[in-house]
C-alpha positions as CSV (number, residue, x, y, z in Angstrom):
1,M,0.0,0.0,0.0
2,K,2.8,2.4,0.9
3,K,4.6,1.6,-2.4
4,N,1.3,2.2,-4.4
5,T,0.9,5.7,-2.7
6,N,4.5,6.6,-3.6
7,Y,3.9,5.5,-7.2
8,Q,0.8,7.7,-7.4
9,L,2.6,10.6,-5.9
10,K,5.4,10.3,-8.5
11,I,2.8,10.2,-11.3
12,M,1.0,13.3,-9.9
13,M,4.4,15.1,-9.8
14,V,5.1,14.2,-13.4
15,F,1.6,15.4,-14.5
16,G,2.0,18.6,-12.5
17,K,5.3,19.4,-14.1
18,K,3.8,18.7,-17.6
19,K,0.8,21.0,-16.8
20,E,3.2,23.7,-15.4
21,K,5.2,23.6,-18.6
22,E,2.0,23.9,-20.7
23,L,0.8,26.9,-18.6
24,I,4.1,28.7,-18.7
25,G,4.8,27.8,-22.4
């Protein structure tokens, strides 16, 4: 369960970075 949460957090971070780039760019 802990690993799964860590995995989801990583995905959220990646998506957040992508969205940030889209908003800035």
